[in-house]
VEXDREN-2710 file (C-alpha; in Angstrom, 1 decimal):
% VEXDREN-2710
k/r/px/py/pz
1/UNK/-22.3/-6.9/-3.2
2/UNK/-21.5/-10.3/-3.1
3/UNK/-18.9/-9.9/-5.8
4/UNK/-17.5/-7.2/-4.2
5/UNK/-17.0/-9.0/-0.9
6/UNK/-15.4/-11.7/-2.8
7/UNK/-13.0/-9.3/-4.8
8/UNK/-12.0/-7.8/-1.8
9/UNK/-11.3/-11.2/0.1
10/UNK/-9.2/-12.4/-3.1
11/UNK/-7.4/-9.0/-3.1
12/UNK/-6.5/-9.2/0.9
13/UNK/-5.7/-12.5/0.4
14/UNK/-2.9/-12.1/-2.3
15/UNK/-1.8/-9.3/0.1
16/UNK/-1.7/-11.2/2.9
17/UNK/0.5/-13.7/0.7
18/UNK/2.5/-11.1/-0.7
19/UNK/3.1/-9.9/3.1
20/UNK/4.2/-13.3/4.2
21/UNK/6.4/-13.6/1.2
22/UNK/8.1/-10.1/1.8
23/UNK/8.1/-11.5/5.5
24/UNK/10.4/-13.9/4.6
25/UNK/12.8/-12.3/2.1
26/UNK/13.2/-9.6/4.9
27/UNK/14.4/-12.3/7.3
28/UNK/16.7/-13.6/4.9
29/UNK/18.1/-9.9/4.2
30/UNK/18.7/-9.4/7.6
31/UNK/20.4/-12.6/8.2
32/UNK/22.6/-11.8/5.0
33/UNK/23.4/-8.2/5.0
34/UNK/23.4/-7.5/8.8
35/UNK/22.2/-3.6/10.5
36/UNK/24.6/-1.5/8.6
37/UNK/23.6/-2.8/4.7
38/UNK/20.2/-3.6/6.0
39/UNK/19.8/0.2/6.6
40/UNK/21.1/1.5/3.2
41/UNK/18.9/-1.3/1.3
42/UNK/16.0/0.1/2.9
43/UNK/17.2/3.6/1.6
44/UNK/17.6/2.2/-1.8
45/UNK/14.4/0.6/-2.2
46/UNK/12.3/3.7/-0.4
47/UNK/13.9/6.3/-2.9
48/UNK/12.6/5.3/-6.1
49/UNK/9.0/4.8/-4.4
50/UNK/9.3/8.7/-3.1
51/UNK/10.3/9.3/-6.7
52/UNK/7.3/7.7/-7.9
53/UNK/4.7/9.4/-5.6
54/UNK/6.4/12.7/-6.7
55/UNK/6.1/12.0/-10.8
56/UNK/2.8/9.7/-11.1
57/UNK/0.6/13.1/-10.9
58/UNK/-2.3/11.3/-9.6
59/UNK/-2.9/9.5/-12.8
60/UNK/-3.8/5.7/-11.3
61/UNK/-6.9/7.4/-9.8
62/UNK/-7.7/9.0/-12.8
63/UNK/-7.4/6.0/-14.9
64/UNK/-10.1/4.7/-13.2
65/UNK/-12.1/8.1/-12.9
66/UNK/-12.1/8.4/-16.8
67/UNK/-13.2/5.0/-17.8
68/UNK/-15.9/4.9/-14.9
69/UNK/-17.3/8.2/-14.7
70/UNK/-16.5/9.5/-18.2
71/UNK/-16.7/6.7/-20.3
72/UNK/-13.2/6.8/-21.7
73/UNK/-11.7/3.8/-24.2
74/UNK/-9.0/1.6/-21.9
75/UNK/-7.2/1.3/-25.0
76/UNK/-6.1/5.1/-25.1
77/UNK/-6.2/5.4/-21.2
78/UNK/-3.3/2.7/-21.5
79/UNK/-1.4/4.2/-24.5
80/UNK/-1.4/7.6/-22.7
81/UNK/-0.1/5.9/-19.3
82/UNK/2.8/4.0/-20.9
83/UNK/3.9/6.7/-22.8
84/UNK/3.9/9.3/-19.8
85/UNK/5.4/7.0/-17.1
86/UNK/8.4/6.5/-19.6
87/UNK/8.9/10.0/-19.9
88/UNK/8.2/11.1/-16.0
89/UNK/10.5/8.0/-14.9
90/UNK/13.3/8.9/-17.0
91/UNK/13.1/12.6/-16.6
92/UNK/13.0/12.3/-13.0
93/UNK/15.9/9.5/-12.7
94/UNK/18.2/11.6/-14.7
95/UNK/17.5/14.8/-12.4
96/UNK/18.4/13.0/-9.6
97/UNK/21.6/11.0/-10.7
98/UNK/22.8/14.7/-11.3
99/UNK/21.8/15.8/-7.9
100/UNK/23.4/12.6/-6.5
101/UNK/26.2/14.1/-4.9
102/UNK/24.5/16.9/-2.4
103/UNK/21.8/14.0/-2.0
104/UNK/24.6/11.8/-0.9
105/UNK/25.7/14.1/2.0
106/UNK/21.9/14.3/3.4
107/UNK/19.1/11.5/3.3
108/UNK/21.1/9.1/0.8
109/UNK/24.2/9.4/3.4
110/UNK/26.6/6.2/2.7
111/UNK/24.6/4.8/-0.2
112/UNK/27.1/4.0/-3.0
113/UNK/26.6/5.4/-6.3
114/UNK/26.0/2.3/-8.1
115/UNK/23.4/1.5/-5.6
116/UNK/21.9/5.0/-6.4
117/UNK/21.8/4.1/-10.4
118/UNK/20.1/0.2/-9.6
119/UNK/17.5/2.2/-7.6
120/UNK/16.7/4.5/-10.3
121/UNK/16.6/1.9/-12.8
122/UNK/13.2/0.9/-11.1
123/UNK/11.6/4.2/-11.4
124/UNK/10.2/4.2/-14.6
125/UNK/8.9/0.5/-14.4
126/UNK/7.7/1.1/-11.2
127/UNK/5.5/4.0/-12.9
128/UNK/4.4/2.0/-15.6
129/UNK/3.3/-0.4/-12.8
130/UNK/1.1/2.0/-10.5
131/UNK/-0.3/3.4/-13.7
132/UNK/-1.9/0.1/-15.2
133/UNK/-2.8/-0.8/-11.9
134/UNK/-5.3/2.2/-12.4
135/UNK/-6.4/0.5/-15.9
136/UNK/-6.5/-3.0/-14.4
137/UNK/-9.0/-1.3/-11.4
138/UNK/-11.1/0.2/-14.6
139/UNK/-11.4/-3.2/-16.2
140/UNK/-12.2/-5.5/-13.1
141/UNK/-9.3/-7.5/-13.8
142/UNK/-8.3/-7.9/-9.9
143/UNK/-7.4/-11.7/-10.6
144/UNK/-4.4/-10.8/-12.9
145/UNK/-3.1/-8.1/-10.2
146/UNK/-3.1/-10.7/-7.7
147/UNK/-1.5/-13.4/-9.4
148/UNK/1.1/-10.7/-10.8
149/UNK/2.0/-9.2/-7.5
150/UNK/2.5/-12.5/-5.8
151/UNK/5.1/-14.0/-8.5
152/UNK/6.9/-10.7/-8.4
153/UNK/6.9/-11.3/-4.4
154/UNK/8.3/-15.0/-5.1
155/UNK/10.7/-14.1/-7.8
156/UNK/12.5/-11.8/-5.2
157/UNK/12.3/-14.7/-2.2
158/UNK/14.1/-16.8/-4.6
159/UNK/16.5/-14.7/-5.8
160/UNK/17.6/-13.4/-2.3
161/UNK/17.4/-17.0/-1.3
162/UNK/19.6/-18.6/-3.6
163/UNK/22.5/-16.0/-3.2
164/UNK/22.2/-16.3/0.6
165/UNK/22.0/-20.2/0.4
166/UNK/25.4/-19.5/-2.0
167/UNK/26.6/-17.0/0.8
168/UNK/27.0/-14.1/-2.3
169/UNK/24.2/-12.0/-0.6
170/UNK/25.7/-8.6/-0.2
171/UNK/24.0/-5.1/-1.0
172/UNK/24.9/-5.0/-4.4
173/UNK/23.5/-8.7/-5.2
174/UNK/20.0/-7.4/-3.2
175/UNK/19.6/-4.6/-5.3
176/UNK/20.2/-6.2/-8.4
177/UNK/17.8/-8.8/-7.7
178/UNK/15.2/-6.3/-7.1
179/UNK/16.0/-4.4/-10.3
180/UNK/15.8/-7.6/-12.4
181/UNK/12.7/-8.8/-10.8
182/UNK/10.5/-5.8/-11.3
183/UNK/11.8/-5.2/-14.9
184/UNK/10.3/-9.0/-15.6
185/UNK/7.2/-8.1/-13.6
186/UNK/6.2/-5.0/-15.4
187/UNK/7.4/-6.9/-18.3
188/UNK/4.9/-9.2/-18.2
189/UNK/2.2/-7.1/-17.0
190/UNK/2.1/-5.0/-20.2
191/UNK/2.2/-8.6/-22.2
192/UNK/-0.8/-9.8/-20.2
193/UNK/-2.9/-6.3/-20.6
194/UNK/-1.5/-5.7/-24.2
195/UNK/-3.2/-9.3/-25.0
196/UNK/-6.7/-7.7/-23.8
197/UNK/-6.1/-4.3/-24.6
198/UNK/-4.9/-2.9/-28.0
199/UNK/-3.2/-0.2/-27.3
200/UNK/-0.1/1.6/-28.4
201/UNK/2.1/4.2/-28.1
202/UNK/-0.2/7.2/-29.5
203/UNK/-1.1/10.0/-27.4
204/UNK/-4.8/11.4/-27.0
205/UNK/-4.0/14.6/-26.1
206/UNK/-7.2/15.8/-24.7
207/UNK/-7.6/12.8/-22.8
208/UNK/-4.3/13.4/-21.3
209/UNK/-5.4/17.0/-20.4
210/UNK/-8.4/15.2/-18.6
211/UNK/-6.1/12.8/-16.6
212/UNK/-4.2/15.4/-15.5
213/UNK/-6.9/17.8/-14.5
214/UNK/-8.5/15.4/-12.4
215/UNK/-5.1/13.4/-11.3
216/UNK/-3.5/16.7/-10.2
217/UNK/-5.9/16.9/-7.3
218/UNK/-5.1/13.5/-6.4
219/UNK/-1.3/13.9/-6.9
220/UNK/-1.3/16.6/-3.8
221/UNK/-3.2/13.7/-2.2
222/UNK/-0.9/11.5/-2.7
223/UNK/1.9/13.2/-2.4
224/UNK/1.0/14.4/1.2
225/UNK/0.3/11.0/2.0
226/UNK/3.3/9.5/1.1
227/UNK/5.2/12.0/2.7
228/UNK/3.0/11.7/6.0
229/UNK/3.9/8.1/6.0
230/UNK/7.4/8.2/5.0
231/UNK/9.4/11.2/6.0
232/UNK/9.9/9.8/9.3
233/UNK/12.4/7.5/7.5
234/UNK/14.4/10.0/5.9
235/UNK/14.5/11.9/9.0
236/UNK/15.6/8.8/11.2
237/UNK/18.4/8.4/8.5
238/UNK/19.1/11.9/8.5
239/UNK/19.4/12.1/12.5
240/UNK/20.9/8.3/13.1
241/UNK/22.9/5.8/11.6
242/UNK/22.2/3.5/8.8
243/UNK/21.8/0.5/11.9
244/UNK/19.1/2.4/13.4
245/UNK/17.2/3.1/10.2
246/UNK/17.3/-0.4/9.8
247/UNK/15.8/-0.9/13.1
248/UNK/13.0/1.4/12.4
249/UNK/12.3/0.2/8.8
250/UNK/11.7/-3.1/10.3
251/UNK/9.2/-2.1/13.1
252/UNK/7.4/-0.5/10.0
253/UNK/7.8/-3.3/8.0
254/UNK/5.9/-5.3/10.4
255/UNK/3.5/-2.6/11.4
256/UNK/2.7/-1.9/7.7
257/UNK/1.3/-5.4/7.3
258/UNK/-1.6/-4.4/9.0
259/UNK/-2.1/-1.5/6.2
260/UNK/-2.3/-4.6/4.0
261/UNK/-6.2/-4.6/5.0
262/UNK/-7.4/-1.1/4.6
263/UNK/-5.2/-0.9/1.3
264/UNK/-6.7/-4.0/-0.5
265/UNK/-10.3/-3.3/0.8
266/UNK/-9.8/0.8/-0.6
267/UNK/-8.5/-0.5/-4.0
268/UNK/-11.5/-2.8/-4.4
269/UNK/-14.3/-0.3/-3.1
270/UNK/-12.7/2.9/-4.7
271/UNK/-14.0/2.1/-8.3
272/UNK/-17.3/0.8/-6.8
273/UNK/-17.9/4.3/-5.0
274/UNK/-16.7/6.1/-8.1
275/UNK/-19.9/4.5/-10.1
276/UNK/-22.3/5.1/-6.9
277/UNK/-24.8/8.0/-5.8
278/UNK/-23.9/9.9/-3.0
279/UNK/-26.0/8.5/-0.4
280/UNK/-24.8/5.3/-1.3
281/UNK/-21.2/6.3/-1.2
282/UNK/-21.6/7.4/2.3
283/UNK/-23.3/4.0/3.8
284/UNK/-20.9/2.0/2.1
285/UNK/-18.3/3.6/2.9
286/UNK/-19.2/3.8/6.8
287/UNK/-20.0/0.1/6.7
288/UNK/-16.5/-0.5/4.9
289/UNK/-14.6/1.7/7.7
290/UNK/-16.3/0.0/10.6
291/UNK/-15.3/-3.5/9.3
292/UNK/-11.8/-2.6/8.2
293/UNK/-11.1/-1.1/11.7
294/UNK/-12.2/-4.2/13.3
295/UNK/-10.1/-6.6/11.8
296/UNK/-7.0/-4.1/11.9
297/UNK/-7.5/-3.6/15.7
298/UNK/-7.3/-7.2/15.9
299/UNK/-4.4/-7.8/13.9
300/UNK/-2.6/-4.7/15.7
301/UNK/-3.4/-6.3/19.0
302/UNK/-1.9/-9.6/17.8
303/UNK/1.1/-7.9/16.1
304/UNK/2.2/-6.1/19.1
305/UNK/1.6/-9.4/21.1
306/UNK/3.7/-11.0/19.0
307/UNK/6.4/-8.7/17.9
308/UNK/8.7/-9.0/21.2
309/UNK/9.1/-13.0/20.4
310/UNK/9.2/-13.0/16.7
311/UNK/11.6/-10.2/15.6
312/UNK/14.7/-11.8/17.4
313/UNK/13.5/-15.1/16.7
314/UNK/13.4/-14.5/13.4
315/UNK/15.9/-11.7/12.4
316/UNK/18.3/-12.3/15.2
317/UNK/19.0/-10.6/18.3
318/UNK/20.9/-8.2/16.6
319/UNK/17.7/-6.6/15.4
320/UNK/15.9/-6.7/19.0
321/UNK/16.1/-2.9/19.2
322/UNK/13.1/-3.0/16.5
323/UNK/10.4/-3.6/19.1
324/UNK/10.5/-0.7/20.8
325/UNK/9.2/1.6/18.4
326/UNK/6.5/-1.5/17.6
327/UNK/3.6/-0.6/19.8
328/UNK/3.1/2.9/18.6
329/UNK/3.6/2.3/14.9
330/UNK/0.8/0.0/15.1
331/UNK/-1.4/2.3/17.0
332/UNK/-0.3/4.3/13.8
333/UNK/-1.2/1.9/11.6
334/UNK/-4.7/1.1/12.7
335/UNK/-5.5/5.4/12.6
336/UNK/-4.9/5.3/9.4
337/UNK/-7.0/2.1/8.4
338/UNK/-9.4/4.7/9.1
339/UNK/-8.0/7.2/7.0
340/UNK/-6.8/5.1/3.8
341/UNK/-11.1/4.2/3.9
342/UNK/-12.9/7.5/4.5
343/UNK/-10.2/9.2/2.0
344/UNK/-11.8/7.0/-1.0
345/UNK/-15.4/8.6/-0.1
346/UNK/-13.6/11.7/-0.5
347/UNK/-11.9/11.1/-4.0
348/UNK/-14.5/9.0/-5.6
349/UNK/-16.5/12.1/-5.4
350/UNK/-13.6/14.3/-6.9
351/UNK/-13.4/16.0/-3.3
352/UNK/-9.9/15.2/-2.8
353/UNK/-9.0/19.0/-0.9
354/UNK/-10.7/17.3/2.2
355/UNK/-7.8/14.5/2.0
356/UNK/-5.3/17.1/1.3
357/UNK/-6.0/19.2/4.3
358/UNK/-6.2/16.7/6.9
359/UNK/-3.3/15.3/5.3
360/UNK/-1.3/18.4/5.4
361/UNK/-1.7/19.4/8.8
362/UNK/-0.8/15.5/10.4
363/UNK/2.2/16.2/7.8
364/UNK/3.4/19.4/9.6
365/UNK/2.7/17.9/13.0
366/UNK/4.6/14.8/12.1
367/UNK/7.8/17.0/10.6
368/UNK/7.7/19.1/13.5
369/UNK/7.3/16.2/16.3
370/UNK/10.1/14.3/14.5
371/UNK/12.3/17.1/14.5
372/UNK/12.2/17.4/18.4
373/UNK/11.9/13.5/19.5
374/UNK/14.2/11.9/17.3
375/UNK/17.3/13.3/18.3
376/UNK/15.9/12.5/22.0
377/UNK/14.0/9.5/21.9
378/UNK/15.7/8.0/19.0
379/UNK/13.4/5.7/16.7
380/UNK/11.1/5.5/19.5
381/UNK/10.5/9.0/19.4
382/UNK/9.7/8.8/15.3
383/UNK/7.2/6.0/16.1
384/UNK/5.3/8.2/18.5
385/UNK/5.7/11.6/16.3
386/UNK/4.1/9.5/13.6
387/UNK/1.6/7.9/15.5
388/UNK/0.2/11.5/17.1
389/UNK/0.2/12.8/13.2
390/UNK/-1.8/9.3/11.9
391/UNK/-4.3/10.0/14.6
392/UNK/-4.8/13.5/13.8
393/UNK/-5.2/13.0/10.3
394/UNK/-7.8/10.1/10.7
395/UNK/-9.7/12.7/13.1
396/UNK/-10.1/15.5/11.1
397/UNK/-11.1/13.4/8.0
398/UNK/-13.8/11.3/10.3
399/UNK/-15.1/15.1/11.5
400/UNK/-15.2/16.2/7.7
401/UNK/-16.9/12.9/7.1
402/UNK/-19.4/13.4/9.7
403/UNK/-20.4/17.0/8.4
404/UNK/-20.7/15.7/4.7
405/UNK/-22.8/12.1/5.5
406/UNK/-24.9/13.1/8.4
407/UNK/-23.8/9.7/9.9
408/UNK/-22.6/9.5/13.3
409/UNK/-19.1/8.3/14.7
410/UNK/-20.2/5.7/16.1
411/UNK/-22.1/4.7/12.8
412/UNK/-18.9/4.8/10.9
413/UNK/-16.4/3.3/13.7
414/UNK/-17.8/1.0/16.1
415/UNK/-19.0/-2.3/14.3
416/UNK/-22.2/-3.9/14.6
417/UNK/-22.9/-7.6/15.4
418/UNK/-24.6/-7.7/11.7
419/UNK/-20.6/-6.7/10.8
420/UNK/-18.5/-9.4/12.8
421/UNK/-20.8/-12.2/11.5
422/UNK/-20.5/-10.7/7.8
423/UNK/-16.9/-10.7/8.2
424/UNK/-16.6/-14.1/9.4
425/UNK/-18.6/-15.1/6.8
426/UNK/-16.6/-13.6/4.1
427/UNK/-13.8/-15.4/5.5
428/UNK/-15.8/-18.8/5.6
429/UNK/-17.4/-18.3/2.2
430/UNK/-14.0/-19.6/0.1
431/UNK/-14.0/-22.8/2.1
432/UNK/-17.4/-23.5/1.9
433/UNK/-17.6/-23.3/-2.1
434/UNK/-14.5/-25.7/-2.0
435/UNK/-16.7/-27.9/0.4
436/UNK/-19.7/-27.9/-1.9
437/UNK/-17.3/-30.2/-4.5
438/UNK/-17.4/-32.7/-1.5
439/UNK/-20.8/-33.7/-0.6
440/UNK/-20.0/-36.0/2.1
441/UNK/-18.1/-33.0/3.7
442/UNK/-20.8/-30.7/3.3
443/UNK/-23.4/-33.0/5.1
444/UNK/-21.5/-31.8/8.2
445/UNK/-21.8/-28.4/8.1
446/UNK/-25.8/-27.5/7.0
447/UNK/-26.3/-25.0/9.6
448/UNK/-23.1/-23.1/8.2
449/UNK/-24.0/-23.1/4.7
450/UNK/-27.6/-22.1/5.1
451/UNK/-26.5/-19.2/7.4
452/UNK/-24.1/-18.3/4.6
453/UNK/-26.6/-18.4/1.9
454/UNK/-28.8/-16.0/4.0
455/UNK/-26.3/-13.9/4.9
456/UNK/-25.4/-13.5/1.4
457/UNK/-29.0/-12.8/0.3
458/UNK/-29.8/-10.5/2.9
459/UNK/-26.5/-8.2/1.5
460/UNK/-27.7/-8.6/-1.8
461/UNK/-30.7/-6.8/-1.1
END
């Protein structure tokens, strides 16, 4: 349990670092491109992410499941993942390129063909990155993931910052930086994993069948969740102009920093849940949900309070309209923290159908509300629609969890004093370990050190 907490804090720390670097990158892009081109860039970056979700078939989750539950060889899992990612990525990219004309009249309105080509270049690379994240989870190599993610974000920041300093930052150069950095980062990922696993290109068809069988259940869940997360952006782009798409994307970028908390926790806890007995899975999930919700809610309050000051200060007065949808977007992010953690419980037990049902109900509600409210209230209507849908998704999943686990809603959502104490100690432990190297400093904090040791022993038991 102590190792699990350490991995969560390390992954969360790396995600916070990535979010901070991404914020700096976003500020440079906003000031360098302006609202119109920033809106087009948002669509160009979102497109390969959506296509990846449409084509990844749940293989990431299947990689963890097949290794942890079925004992499949990681070398063969990696080989299957590489071959499948290249095949699906190239095929899907070619299909979208052939359909570029009808797409340019709807959700990709205003996006040049060359920008679409640069966006599609990233698709097979993102699939490789996603599949091999499942391999790294199964290997327990969270440190490698953390370093690679931070390096990738730093490369993008350096690239766009350099271009901005030269006065040559535009839509084309920004997309080129993203394409080049993705290529470098994924190449380094393959090289790093290849040093640890002797995988090749030979496909194991029996294993691939099992991967696809499990993945097909996760795929529907992942696709539903992605559409629940991103359909509002496409509808804003369809109904409104690129500038207002940029404002809405910026508000989401702010609130998505909140989701770094449940995502980091969920990534670490999923392999653990997949190896536990059912009763232990429920108990661990409830504890994790309480603590994650507590942290996300606190961060959301800070974000809503600081957003009206930070957005105009960092991005310029031209982006001030991004403040309007921020409170509703923050409420939605807090609700999705609950959904994200509880969904790991069902996925780890091969019960993705529950997640899919909850997501589909919320997705239908989200689409319907957006179609009505965006033409009336613009980006505020989009944020309100999405917040309502996210709350419904979390509530449905909570009801199913209550029935299957026997745990009360209070036991699942409301943090205890011990939860707060454990969160504080988990944040303190990295500093405490560093202080241990300096006895003259540690002497001033004996009570804290003893409390940390006692809590660690209690959690371990």
